[in-house]
C-alpha positions in Angstrom: 0.0 -0.1 0.1 1.5 3.6 -1.2 1.6 6.5 1.2 -1.3 8.0 -0.9 -3.6 5.2 -0.1 -3.1 5.1 3.6 -3.5 9.1 3.7 -7.0 8.8 1.6 -8.0 5.9 4.1 -7.1 8.5 6.9 -9.1 11.4 5.3 -11.9 9.2 5.7 -11.8 8.1 9.0 -11.2 11.9 10.4 -13.7 13.3 8.0 -16.0 10.5 10.0 -14.9 11.0 13.4 -16.5 14.1 14.0 -20.2 12.6 12.8 -19.0 9.6 15.2 -18.2 12.0 18.3 -21.6 14.0 17.5 -23.5 10.6 17.3 -22.4 9.2 20.3 -25.1 8.0 22.3 -27.7 9.0 20.0 -30.5 6.6 18.8 -31.4 5.8 15.0 -33.7 3.7 14.1 -32.9 1.2 10.6 -36.0 0.5 8.4 -34.4 -2.8 6.9 -36.4 -4.3 4.1 -37.4 -3.6 0.7 -36.5 -6.3 -2.0 -32.6 -6.4 -1.3 -33.5 -8.1 2.0 -34.6 -10.9 -0.1 -31.6 -10.6 -2.3 -29.9 -14.0 -2.4 -26.8 -12.8 -2.9 -25.5 -13.0 1.4 -22.9 -10.6 0.7 -25.6 -7.5 0.7 -27.0 -9.0 4.0 -23.2 -9.0 5.7 -22.5 -5.9 4.7 -25.8 -3.9 6.1 -25.4 -6.5 9.2 -21.5 -5.0 9.6 -22.9 -1.2 9.4 -25.1 -1.8 12.3 -22.4 -3.7 14.0 -20.7 -0.3 13.3 -23.3 2.0 14.4 -23.4 -0.2 17.8 -19.4 -0.4 18.4 -19.7 3.6 18.1 -22.0 4.1 21.2 -25.1 4.8 18.8 -28.3 2.9 20.4 -29.1 1.1 16.9 -33.2 -0.3 17.0 -33.7 -2.3 13.7 -37.3 -2.5 12.4 -37.6 -5.5 9.6 -40.3 -6.2 7.0 -40.7 -9.5 5.3 -43.1 -9.3 2.3 -41.9 -11.7 0.0 -40.8 -14.3 2.5 -44.4 -14.1 3.8 -45.8 -14.5 0.4 -43.5 -18.0 0.0 -45.0 -19.3 3.1 -48.3 -18.8 2.3 -47.4 -20.5 -0.7 -46.5 -23.2 1.3 -49.6 -23.8 3.3 -51.7 -23.5 0.4 -52.9 -19.6 1.2 -53.4 -17.6 -1.7 -52.4 -13.5 -1.1 -55.2 -11.2 -1.3 -54.7 -7.8 -2.0 -56.9 -4.7 -1.8 -55.3 -1.5 -3.3 -51.7 -2.8 -2.7 -52.3 -3.8 0.6 -52.7 -7.5 2.0 -55.4 -8.7 2.8 -54.7 -11.0 6.2 -57.5 -13.5 7.8 -57.0 -15.1 10.5 -55.0 -18.6 8.5 -52.7 -16.0 7.0 -52.1 -13.8 10.1 -51.3 -16.9 11.9 -48.4 -17.5 8.9 -47.5 -13.7 8.7 -46.6 -13.5 12.5 -44.8 -17.3 12.4 -42.7 -16.0 9.8 -41.6 -13.0 10.5 -41.5 -13.8 14.4 -38.9 -16.7 13.9 -37.9 -16.7 10.2 -37.3 -13.3 9.5 -36.4 -11.8 12.6 -34.1 -14.8 13.2 -32.3 -14.3 10.5 -31.7 -10.4 10.3 -30.4 -11.4 14.2 -28.4 -13.9 13.2 -26.3 -11.8 10.6 -26.2 -8.7 13.0 -24.3 -11.6 15.6 -22.4 -12.8 13.2 -20.8 -9.0 12.8 -20.0 -9.3 16.3 -22.9 -7.1 17.8 -25.5 -8.1 20.1 -28.9 -8.2 18.9 -32.2 -9.0 20.7 -35.2 -10.2 18.5 -38.6 -8.8 19.8 -41.9 -10.0 18.2 -43.7 -7.1 17.4 -46.9 -7.7 19.4 -44.4 -7.7 22.3 -43.6 -4.1 22.3 -46.5 -2.8 19.9 -50.3 -2.0 20.3 -52.6 -1.4 17.5 -55.9 -0.5 16.5 -57.8 -2.4 13.5 -56.6 -0.2 10.0 -59.9 1.0 8.6 -58.8 3.6 5.9 -56.3 3.3 3.3 -53.7 6.2 2.2 -56.2 8.1 0.4 -58.6 8.1 3.2 -60.9 5.6 1.8 -62.5 2.9 4.3 -61.1 -0.6 3.7 -61.6 -3.8 5.6 -57.9 -5.6 5.5 -58.9 -8.6 7.8 -56.2 -8.9 10.9 -54.2 -5.0 9.6 -53.0 -2.7 12.1 -52.4 0.9 12.7 -49.6 1.7 15.3 -51.2 3.4 18.5 -48.7 2.7 21.3 -45.5 1.7 21.4 -43.8 0.5 24.9 -40.7 2.4 25.0 -39.6 1.2 28.4 -39.4 -2.2 26.9 -37.3 -1.3 23.8 -35.1 1.1 26.2 -34.2 -1.9 28.8 -32.9 -4.0 25.8 -30.7 -1.4 24.9 -29.7 -0.1 28.4 -28.4 -4.1 28.6 -26.0 -3.1 25.1 -28.7 -5.1 22.5 -29.4 -4.0 19.2 -33.8 -4.7 19.5 -34.4 -6.0 15.7 -38.9 -5.7 16.1 -41.0 -7.4 13.4 -43.5 -5.7 12.3 -47.1 -7.2 13.8 -48.7 -5.5 17.0 -51.2 -6.5 19.1 -54.6 -5.5 18.8 -56.7 -4.3 21.6 -58.8 -7.4 21.1 -55.8 -9.3 22.1 -54.9 -10.6 18.7 -51.8 -10.0 16.6 -52.3 -7.9 13.5 -50.2 -7.4 10.2 -48.8 -3.7 10.0 -46.7 -1.9 7.7 -43.0 -2.1 8.8 -42.4 1.5 7.2 -45.6 2.9 9.3 -44.0 1.1 12.3 -40.5 2.1 12.1 -42.1 5.4 11.8 -44.0 5.1 15.1 -40.9 3.4 17.3 -38.8 6.5 15.6 -41.1 9.1 16.9 -41.8 7.5 20.5 -37.8 6.8 20.7 -37.0 10.7 19.9 -34.8 9.1 17.6 -31.8 11.5 16.1 -32.3 9.2 12.9 -34.6 7.1 11.0 -33.2 5.5 8.0 -35.2 3.6 5.3 -33.0 0.9 3.7 -34.8 -0.2 0.4 -34.1 -1.0 -3.3 -33.3 2.7 -5.1 -31.3 5.0 -4.1 -33.5 7.7 -2.6 -36.1 10.1 -4.2 -35.6 11.1 -7.4 -36.6 14.0 -9.3 -36.8 11.9 -12.7 -38.1 8.1 -11.3 -36.5 6.3 -14.7 -33.2 8.2 -14.0 -31.1 7.5 -10.8 -28.8 10.0 -11.8 -31.8 12.4 -10.4 -31.4 12.0 -6.7 -32.8 14.8 -4.5 -30.3 14.7 -1.9 -31.9 17.0 0.4 -35.9 17.8 1.0 -38.0 19.9 2.5 -41.1 19.1 4.0 -42.6 21.5 2.7 -41.6 20.3 -1.0 -43.3 16.9 -0.3 -47.1 17.8 -2.2 -45.6 19.3 -4.9 -43.6 16.9 -5.8 -47.1 14.3 -4.8 -48.6 16.0 -7.1 -45.7 15.5 -10.0 -45.9 12.0 -9.2 -42.3 12.1 -8.2 -43.7 10.6 -4.8 -45.6 7.5 -6.4 -47.5 5.1 -4.7 -45.2 3.2 -3.3 -42.9 5.8 -1.8 -46.3 7.2 0.0 -46.5 5.2 3.0 -42.6 5.9 3.7 -42.6 9.3 3.1 -45.8 9.9 5.1 -43.8 8.1 7.9 -41.3 10.3 7.6 -43.4 13.7 7.6 -45.0 12.2 10.8 -41.5 11.2 12.7 -40.2 14.5 11.8 -43.6 16.7 13.1 -42.6 14.5 16.5 -39.4 14.4 17.5 -36.9 12.4 15.0 -34.4 15.0 13.4 -33.7 13.9 9.9 -35.4 10.9 8.0 -33.1 9.2 5.6 -33.7 6.8 2.2 -30.9 4.8 1.1 -30.2 2.2 -1.1 -29.4 -1.3 1.0 -28.0 -2.7 -2.0 -25.2 -0.2 -2.5 -22.2 -1.2 -0.3 -21.8 0.4 3.0 -24.6 2.7 2.1 -25.9 3.5 6.0 -22.3 4.2 6.7 -21.7 6.4 3.8 -25.1 8.3 4.4 -24.1 9.0 8.4 -20.7 9.4 8.3 -19.6 11.6 5.4 -20.0 15.0 4.2 -22.1 14.4 1.1 -23.9 11.4 2.1 -25.1 8.5 -0.3 -29.4 9.1 -0.4 -32.3 11.6 0.5 -32.2 13.1 3.6 -36.1 14.9 4.6 -35.7 17.6 7.0 -38.2 20.2 9.0 -36.9 23.2 6.5 
């Protein structure tokens, strides 16, 4: 290795130093999802796990919320159940919610925990319905009445239970299942769960990892990344179709989280090597950040 390469590495570490010092003791909520999560390449999962372990080693309190839509669909097919959707939202009947809970809690959650443990951090799997309370979802994103069965909207986050795990040195890993007021488990949109958990914990950062670079001014063009977006600009981008149906729940969750105490929200591409570290510890970042204004 020549002197120039060594010096370049030192500059990267020094650039990160100020952020590490500033973020130490802060809470970050990371939403681990998107089709990159279902990518068969184990290297992608390993990199994300090492990024999470790196944050934890820097003294940052990391809380992970994971999705698992494709894993649920596969499990349903294996059980002879057919997936049904209304306006893109999964209908969850009594037979389906049993498969959803088992898959999220016992398969996906365990996989995420194993990856983080391999990276040297201390994950603690938390079934969502042990820390999340919900009411039955009755309206879709556009305000239309809808009945999706056992699908909920989070109304309460049991903060003390999550903070207890953090205080004991663990990285809580939460599945997107909540307990209804009737005592039954409900399927909950993982993006919404991440936003509610971040709000409840007054997180410094909320990070959505998915399979897109961030918000694109021209969606077909990956070079049209919007690096910083103010809340006041969101409505205009919705009208222009820049924030489309798939991004709307994420953006709505981001805005609500910002309004409830989260400092910044980030959208990054989980397929990109170490995108989490690049977004958090460099001056230019790698994805889109949403800020108050």
